[in-house]
N, C-alpha and C positions, 0 to 999 in steps of 0.2 A: 619759397613757395614751390619752386620746381623740385627741390630736394624732397619735400614732403610728398609731392606727387609721385616721384620715383620710388620712394619707400613704400607708398601705398600700392603701387603697381607690383613691386617685388613681393610684398606680403601676399597679394592676390595670387601671384604665380606660384609661390611656395605652398599655399594652402589649397590651390585649385584642385589637386587630385582628390583631397578629402571632400570638399564641397561638391565637386562634380559627381563623385560617387554617391554621396548622400542624397543629393537633389534628384539624381536621375535613376535611382533604384526603382525598377518597374513596379507600379502599383495600379491595379485596375479599380478605380474608385466606383465605377458603375457596378462592378461585380460586388464590391463591398456593400453598396447600397441595396442590391438585390438580396444579398445574404441577410442583412439586417431586417429588411421588410418581410422576408419569407419567414424568419424565425419568430418575428413579432406576431404574425398572423396565422402561421401554420405549425406551431410548435407541437411536438409529440413528447416533450420532456415529462409531463405529468403521467402520461400513459406508460411510457418506458419505465418510469420510477415505480409504478405499481407492479409491473411484471417482474422487474429486477429485484424487488424487495419482498413485498407481501406474497407474491406468487411463488418465487423461487426459494425463498427462505435462506437459511445459512448455507454456506458453500465452502466448508473446510476442505483443504487440499486432499484430493483423491477420494473424498467421501461420496456417498450416493447422491447427496445434495449437489455436490460439485459436478458430478457426471450429468445430472439432470439439467443443470445450468448450461453446461457446455453444449448439449444438444439443442436446448432452447435457443441459445444465441446463434448457433449455426443455422437453425431454421429461420430465425429473424433476419439474419444477413441475407438469406435467400429471398425472403419476402421483400426486403428493401432493394433488391436488384443488384446486390454486390456479386462479383465474379470470383472464381478460384477459391471457393469456400472450403476450408479444411479444419478438421480437429486434429492438430498436429502434435504427436508425441515427441518430446524433446529431451527428457531426462528420466532416469529411474528414481523411484521414491520408495526407500526401503521400509518405511513404516507402514505403508499400505493405507487402505481406506478405513475410516472410523466414523461411526455415527452414534449419537446419543438419542435414545427414544423415550427415556423416562428419568426424571430426577425428583426425588422427594427427600427432604432433609428437615428434621424437626428435633427440637429439644423437648424431652418429656418430663425430666426431673431437673430442677426443683419445681418447674411448672412447664406448661406447654407453650412453645413458640415455634412457629413455622418459619424457616429461614429461606431466603432467596439464595440459591446456590448454583454452581456450574461444575460438573466434573472436569478434571483436566483431560484434554484430548489425548487419545492413545493410552488411556488406562482402562482397566476392566470394570465391569459392573459388579454388583453385590450378590448376584445369583439369588434374588429374593430379598425380602426385607430383613434388615439387621437391626437388632435391639441390643444395646450394650452400654457400659459405662465409658466415659471419656477419660483418657489418660494423657497427661502432658509428657512429651518425650523431647528432651533437649540433648541432642548429640552434637558435640563440637569437634570430636576427634574419634578415631577408631577405638581409643581406650574406653570410651563411654558405652560401647556396645555391651560390655559385661554387666553394666548397671541394670540393663533392661532384659537381658537374656532370660528366656523362659517365663516372662511375666506379661507378654502382650497378646497371647493367643485369644482371638475373638474380640479383642478390644478395639475401640475407636480411638485412634491416636490423633492428638492435636499438636501441631508443631508451634514453636514460639513465634511471636509476631515479628515480621520483617519490616513493618512500617507502623507509624503512629499517625493518627488523624490530626491534621492541622487545619484550622479554620482558614478559609480563603476570603480575603476582603476585596478581591478584584471582581469585576462583572463576569458572569458566567460566559456570555457571548460577547465577543469583541470584533471590531474591524480596525484596520490600520488607519491612523490619522496621518496628516501630511508630514508631521515631524518624524514619525516612525518610519514612513516610507523613504524619507530623505536620508535618514540614518542607515537604512538598509541598503540604499543605493550607493552610499559613500564607499569608495575604494580604500583599502588599507593594505599596508605592507606586512601587517602582522599575520603570522601563520598560526592558525589554531590547531591544537592537537588534543585528542581525547585522552592520551596517555594511559591506555588500558594496560593494566598489569596482567599480561596473559598467563604468566606462570601461576600467579595467585588464583586467577579465574579457573585455570585447569585443575588446581588442587581442590577447589570448591566443587567443581563438577565431578571429580573423581570420588570425593567423599559422598556426594549426593547419590551417586550410582551404588556405592557400597551400602548406604542407608536403605536404598530401595530394595536391594538384594536381602538385607537383614530383615526388613519388614515382611518380605515374602516368606522367608524361612520361619519367621515367628508366627506366621499365619494371622497377621493383623487384618481386622475386618475392613477398615477404611482409614484414610489419612485426611485430616482437615488442614488446609492452608489458609492464609489470608491474602486476598487479592481483590481489590476493588473497594469502593467507598460509596457513600450516600445510600447504603443498603442495596447496592447493586454489585454483584460479583463480576469479576473480570475473567475473560476466557484466556487460558494459557494451555500449553501442551506439556506433556511429560518430557523431561529433559534427560532421559536415559533410555537405552535400548538394551534389553536383557535377552539375548538369543531369540528364541521363539516363544519364550514365556510371556504371559500377559501380566503387566504390572498390577500391584495392589490398587484398588480404586482410590483415586485422589480427588478431593473435592475442594474447590475454591469457595470460601465464604467471604462476604464483604467485611471490611475491617470492624464494623460495628458488631456484627454477630460473633465474629472470632474473638474480639476483645471482651465481650460479655462472658463468654465461656471461660476465658483465661482468668478474668477477675473473680468469677465464682470459685474456680479451682484454687486460686491463690488464697481465698478465705476458707479453704477446706470444706467447701460445700459441694457434695457429690453432684455430678452432672451425668445424666443419661440421655441417650439420643436414639432415634430410629431413622434409618437411612435405607432408601431403595433406589438403586441406579441401574438402568439398563443401557448398556453400550454394546455395539456390535463391530466386529472387524471384518473387512472384506479384502480379498487378495487383489487389490487394485494398486499396482506399484509403479505407476507412471505419472509424470507431470505432463499436462498437455496445454497447448495454447489454441485458441479459436481465432482463425484469421479469415479475412475477406478483402476484396480489392475493388477499386475503380480503375480499370486498366488504362495505361498511358497510350497516347495516340501518335506521338512523335517518333518517327522511325529511328532517330538517333538517341532519343532520351527515354523511350518507353520502358527500358529495362532498369532504369534508375528508380529507387524507391523512396517515397516520402511516407514515413511511418508514423502512425499515431497509436497510442495504447493506454491501457490502464489494467490493473490486476482484477481479475474476476473472482478469485478466491476470497474467502472471508474467514473469520473465526466462527465458532458455533454458537456464540451468544448473539441474540438479536437476528437481524437479517442483513447485516453488512451493508448498511445504507450509505453512510458517509465514508466508510472504509470497506470496499471502495466501489460500490455500485454507482456512486456519484460520478466517478471518473469514467466508468464504462458507459454510462448513460450519455455523458457529454460527448464522448468520442463517437459513439454510434449516431447521435443526433447531428454532429458536425458533418459526417459523411453522408447522412441522409439528406441534409440540406444541399450539398453539392450534387448529389445524384438527382434529386428532384428538380434542381435548376438546370439540369442537362449539361453540366460542365464536362468538357472533353479535355482532361488534363494532359499535358505533354508527358509528364512522368506518371508512373503508376503510384496511386495512393493506396496504401495498405493499412488496415486496422488490425491490431493484434490485442486480444484480451488475454492477459497472462494468467497462467496457473502457478501456484506455489510461491507467490511473493512473500506471504507471511512466514514461510518456513526457510527463507533465504534467497529470494529473487530467482527461484529455480526456473520459472518460465522464460524470463527475459535472458537469463544467462544461458539457458539451453538453446534459445534462438541464436544467440551469438555463436555458440559452439557449433551449431548445425549449419549456419549460413554465412558467418563472417570470419571466424578464426578457429582453426582446429585446436581442440583443447589439449591434445597430447603433443603435437609437434609445433604448435603456435604458428603454423603456416596460414597465411591469409587466403581466404576463399573469394571467389568472384563477387559475392555479395558485399564485400568490404568496399570495393571501388564503386559499386552501384548504389551504395547507401548515400542518401542526400541529407536527411535530417530525421530526428525523432522528437515528437512532442508527447509529454506524459502528464497525467493528472492523478494525484494521489494525496491531496491535502484537505480532504473533506468537502463540504458543500459550499464554502465561501467563494465569492466572485473573484475573478482574476483582477489583480491590481497592477500587474506587470509581469516581468519574467527574469529568471536568474540566467546569467550568461555562462555559468560554469567556468569562468576564467577566460572565455573565448572573446577577447576584446575585438577581434576582427569582424564579428557579426553585429556589433552594437549599432553601426549606422543603418544596417538593413532593418533591424527590429525597430529602431526609432521611426523610420518611415512607415513601416507596417502598422505601428501603433497610433499614428496620427488620427485615423478615423474613430479611435476609441478613447481619446482624451476626455471627452465629455461624459464617458461612461466610467470615469475614474480609473482607467487602466492605462498607465503610461510609465510606471516605474521600471527602471532597468538596473539590476544589481549584478555587478561583476562577479560576485562571490558564488560559491558552490552551495547547493543544498543536496542532502543525501538521503539514504535509507529507503529509496524506492527505485523503480525499474529503469529510469533513465541512466543511472550510474553504471549499468551493465554495458552501455554503449559509450558513455563518456570515458570509461576506463581505457578505451581504445583510441581516444582522441577524436571520436566521431561527434558531430553536432547533435547533442541530445539535451533536452531542456525540460524543466519543470516550471510552471507558472507560479508567480507570487499570488497567494490567495489569502483572503481574510480568514482568520482562525475560527471565528464563530465559537462553538463550544466543542470543538473537535477533541481536545484532550480529556474532556469529561466523559464522553460517551463511547469513544472508540474501543473496540474489542469487548464490549459488554452487551447485555441484552437490552440496553437503551438504544443501540445503534439500529434504528428502524426508520421507516418512511418519514416519521415526524421530524427527523434530524435534517431533512432535505429542504433547502430554500429554492423553490422553483424558479424565481426570477433570477437568482444567481446562476443557476445551472443553464438557463436560457442564454444569458450573457456569455457565459464561458463557451457554449457550443458555437455561437456565431463568431466569436474571436478565433477559436480553433479553425473553423471553416475558412476564414479569411487568411490566416497564416498558412494553412495547408495549401490553399489555392495558389498563393503567390510563390510558395516553395516549389510547387509542381509546375508552374508556368515560366519561371525565370530562365534565362539562357544558360546560366552557370549553376553548378551545385553550390551550396552554401560553404563558406570557408570552414575548414576543420583544423583542429590543433595537430601539431606533429605527432605522428604515431611512434610509440616506443615499444619495441618488442620486449616482452617480459624475459627476465633472466632465467635460464634453464639450469 
């Protein structure tokens, strides 16, 4: 009996550091209560959603729409009482600004059919209405150029299909169930790799650039691609840069319209179309972020930064609602809650709405280069040590179900404590793994604490980057829940005695 008692005592002592840390992690439950009640009774989520989608419209990087959004957000930050508001230029953007003001695409022979379509960003307009026959062009190598040389002047070119429609037998909108969350949270020693063949990808890109140049020399009227489905075109950008010349107009058709044309041509039935596209280029060649703050009040900690953010830019289809006005709305609302409650944070809380995410995380990477690590010398800047944590949202409208740790096991017991008040809101999962492809990876690459929340997928993959991505894609109750969770996490990060644990920093090899 005595032996068992001694073993129990020894186990208690051995595990005391963990349990002591986990149980004593500071958490102001009274403040969490206030945050919850305030958002339930004073939410501005629906109003913000209107202004950020219906009013602002599409916000393609460096476009006039993006510029309008930047200024509106800065003005809104001022109205909300934030400090140190800045529209901050962080990176050059060689393509410059581009806006689409008209798109009309219709088949006129063998019968009339008006197609839903989107021009590829950073391609030219048609300079009036174009009426011409449609010609299938299939170039697989440079040797194929000779086949079409001298035959395409004024023609509307359609490229082969790059996708085939597949029926989907799964529900359009989904939420995580208990088993899927459990599987997501399970740690594994397996290392996942995308195994990208960069050499092959480079050859494809090089051939595409040569094809684009060939079409310009041949004076092709327009080029039709397939991108999108459910008769909804998907927005993409031109993947080539040709000096100062404007590329041939390229238009994305949904797979249904594109397939119809190909099948008609395959049966030797002539197809004629009329197309009118108006696009404009502007010499706006910078990526900017819009930032504001709730200043810190502790003399020793006020220069440390608790950062929240989401990307403000979108594609030119729809109004960029789920991707990613939803994230911007949640982060703005989270800071509004704290500001309205009169919180006096020990550390400075900063919000950054990023530019250029869709073109390669330019806004967040530019922030890192400007404030955290020199891009040329890799020398760390003062902001690196002042950085406390970054919370990001960019997975659509779904409610938070937990958080990804990005491999930072040290922070698990902290987040476990912070999530206790939200267990009954179905937010408690903690996944050790990484999630990528959005702005938190710009900070995580330096070993800094930077996190993306686990979100219900809803119908994100169906509507993103299309003209379906509008106000209707937003679930207001989900966004409200997300905002109050962010507010609570940010509050505790700003008030705790120590900065959050970070992974070891590894300088890149020069």
